[in-house]
C-alpha positions in Angstrom: -54.2 84.1 33.5 -55.3 86.5 36.2 -52.8 89.5 37.0 -53.2 92.1 39.8 -51.7 95.3 39.2 -51.6 98.7 41.0 -49.7 101.9 40.4 -48.7 104.5 43.5 -45.9 106.3 41.5 -48.1 109.4 42.0 -50.6 111.1 44.0 -52.9 108.9 42.1 -53.7 105.4 43.2 -55.2 102.7 41.0 -55.9 99.4 40.9 -56.7 96.5 38.3 -57.7 93.1 37.8 -57.4 91.5 34.5 -57.7 88.3 33.2 -56.1 87.0 30.1 -56.6 90.2 27.4 -60.1 91.1 29.1 -59.8 94.0 32.0 -62.3 93.2 34.2 -62.3 95.9 37.1 -60.1 98.9 37.7 -60.1 101.5 40.9 -58.8 105.0 40.2 -58.5 107.2 42.9 -56.8 110.3 42.7 -57.5 112.4 45.6 -54.9 113.6 48.5 -55.1 110.3 50.8 -52.1 108.4 51.8 -51.5 105.5 49.6 -50.4 103.5 53.1 -54.3 104.3 54.4 -56.0 103.3 50.7 -54.2 100.8 48.9 -55.2 97.7 50.9 -58.8 98.8 51.3 -58.6 99.3 47.3 -57.3 95.7 46.6 -59.7 94.5 48.8 -62.6 96.3 47.3 -61.7 95.5 43.9 -61.5 91.7 44.4 -64.5 91.0 46.0 -66.4 93.1 42.7 -64.2 90.4 40.9 -65.1 87.9 43.4 -61.5 86.3 43.3 -59.6 85.2 46.5 -56.3 86.7 46.3 -55.0 82.5 45.8 -56.3 83.0 42.4 -54.1 85.5 41.4 -51.4 84.1 38.9 -49.5 87.5 38.8 -48.6 90.4 40.5 -47.8 93.5 39.1 -46.6 97.0 40.2 -45.2 99.8 38.5 -41.2 100.3 39.1 -41.0 103.9 39.2 -39.7 106.4 38.7 -42.4 108.7 40.8 -42.6 109.0 44.5 -40.2 107.8 46.8 -42.8 106.8 49.3 -45.8 106.4 47.0 -43.2 103.7 45.0 -41.9 101.7 48.3 -46.0 101.6 49.3 -47.3 99.8 46.5 -44.2 97.8 45.7 -44.3 96.5 49.1 -47.3 95.9 48.7 -47.1 93.3 45.5 -44.1 91.6 47.4 -45.5 90.5 50.5 -48.5 89.4 48.5 -46.7 87.4 46.2 -44.5 86.1 48.9 -47.4 84.9 51.1 -48.9 83.0 48.0 -45.7 81.9 46.0 -46.8 83.8 43.2 -44.5 85.6 40.5 -44.2 89.7 40.6 -43.7 91.9 37.2 -42.9 95.3 37.1 -43.3 97.5 34.5 -41.7 101.1 34.1 -44.0 103.8 35.1 -43.3 105.9 31.7 -43.9 103.0 29.9 -47.0 102.4 31.8 -48.0 105.8 30.8 -47.1 105.9 26.9 -49.6 103.0 26.6 -52.6 105.0 27.7 -52.1 106.2 24.3 -52.9 103.5 22.2 -51.7 103.4 18.5 -51.2 106.9 18.2 -49.1 108.7 15.3 -45.9 110.4 16.1 -44.0 110.2 19.7 -45.6 109.5 22.8 -43.6 111.5 25.7 -44.0 110.6 29.4 -43.2 113.5 31.3 -43.0 113.2 35.0 -42.2 116.0 37.4 -38.5 115.8 38.8 -38.7 119.3 40.3 -36.1 122.4 39.7 -37.2 122.1 36.1 -36.4 118.5 35.3 -38.4 115.7 34.3 -37.9 111.8 33.9 -38.9 111.1 30.7 -38.5 108.5 27.5 -40.0 108.6 24.1 -42.2 105.4 22.4 -44.0 104.9 19.1 -46.2 102.2 18.0 -45.9 99.9 15.5 -46.9 96.8 14.1 -45.1 94.5 17.2 -46.7 96.9 19.2 -45.3 100.0 21.4 -41.5 100.3 20.9 -38.7 102.3 22.8 -37.3 105.4 21.0 -35.5 106.9 23.4 -34.5 105.4 27.1 -35.7 106.8 30.3 -34.1 109.3 31.3 -33.8 112.8 33.8 -33.3 115.9 31.7 -34.4 119.8 32.0 -37.2 120.5 29.9 -34.8 122.6 27.8 -32.8 120.0 27.1 -36.1 117.6 26.3 -37.2 120.4 24.0 -34.1 120.8 22.0 -34.0 116.9 21.7 -37.4 117.0 20.0 -36.9 120.3 18.2 -34.2 118.3 16.4 -36.3 115.2 15.9 -39.0 117.6 13.9 -41.9 115.1 14.4 -45.5 115.4 16.1 -45.4 114.4 20.2 -47.8 113.9 22.5 -47.2 114.4 25.9 -48.8 112.5 28.6 -47.9 112.4 32.3 -48.0 115.0 35.9 -45.6 117.5 34.0 -48.0 118.4 31.5 -49.7 121.2 32.9 -46.7 122.8 34.7 -44.7 122.8 31.2 -47.7 123.0 29.0 -47.1 126.8 28.2 -43.8 126.4 27.5 -44.0 123.2 25.1 -46.6 124.3 23.5 -44.8 128.1 22.9 -41.1 126.5 21.9 -42.3 123.3 19.4 -45.5 125.1 18.1 -47.5 122.9 15.7 -45.7 119.7 16.8 -46.8 119.7 20.8 -49.9 117.7 21.7 -51.5 116.8 25.0 -53.5 113.5 25.7 -56.7 114.3 27.8 -56.3 114.3 31.7 -58.3 110.9 32.0 -55.2 109.2 30.2 -52.3 111.6 31.5 -52.8 110.4 34.8 -51.3 106.2 35.8 -53.5 103.8 35.1 -53.5 100.3 36.6 -55.2 98.8 33.3 -52.4 99.9 31.1 -49.6 97.9 34.0 -51.9 94.8 34.1 -51.5 94.8 30.2 -48.0 95.8 30.1 -47.2 93.3 32.6 -49.0 90.2 30.5 -46.7 90.9 27.9 -43.7 90.9 30.0 -45.0 87.9 31.6 -45.5 86.1 28.0 -41.7 86.7 27.6 -40.7 84.9 30.5 -39.5 88.4 32.5 -41.8 87.9 35.7 -39.6 87.0 38.5 -39.7 86.3 42.4 -40.9 88.8 44.4 -37.5 89.0 46.2 -36.1 90.3 42.4 -38.3 93.3 42.2 -36.8 96.5 43.1 -38.3 100.2 42.2 -36.5 102.6 39.6 -35.9 105.6 41.3 -33.4 107.0 38.5 -32.4 109.7 41.0 -31.7 109.7 44.9 -34.6 111.4 46.7 -34.4 114.9 48.7 -33.4 113.3 51.7 -30.8 111.7 50.3 -29.1 114.3 48.7 -29.6 116.5 52.1 -27.8 113.3 53.5 -25.0 113.9 51.4 -24.5 117.6 51.7 -24.0 116.9 55.2 -21.7 114.5 54.8 -19.6 116.7 52.5 -19.5 119.1 55.0 -18.3 116.9 57.9 -15.4 116.2 55.4 -14.3 119.4 54.6 -11.0 120.1 56.8 
């Protein structure tokens, strides 16, 4: 089973090719340049290095979100277009699950946190057991204070991963003390290799789908949608 996976949920653009359980190649670009400019050249480059044609890919996989609304749309549109053109299935992987998978077989809880602005984070909790990575707390949007209170009550070791780590590291250290641990920066960013591995697991469980069925996991409205709603409320006022 050959899988091409990508994650464009953040400033990071990452693409990977996996064959069965073997990671063949991965490209990670953590630089301020639009995904619309860099994603297709990255896909072309990685396929060339792997000496593969797009038609040889069995499954196309993408990070579903949450994350950058624009980035997610670009990544998912790219995956859907390639899969539809080649009549291949797709698999969607939640961004938070992919981040947690970056920290394999860790003790305690893994808590991915993605900045949702206004002291809010997209988050969830995961842990490893004999059957792999398990979801302990469902994906949701919480204030940092709400998350801290929840974790303090659980009184377990927590490993934080994700782009909100640096923003809230001081507060998490201060309030959770020895409970809080932080992953190295190289695994705190999205990795297409993790998306590919999780996509393989999901595909083996018959969780693949047609390209038209793949939808992003935004979890909240974009700022533009919030502004539109506010304008509409103003017009409705007598």
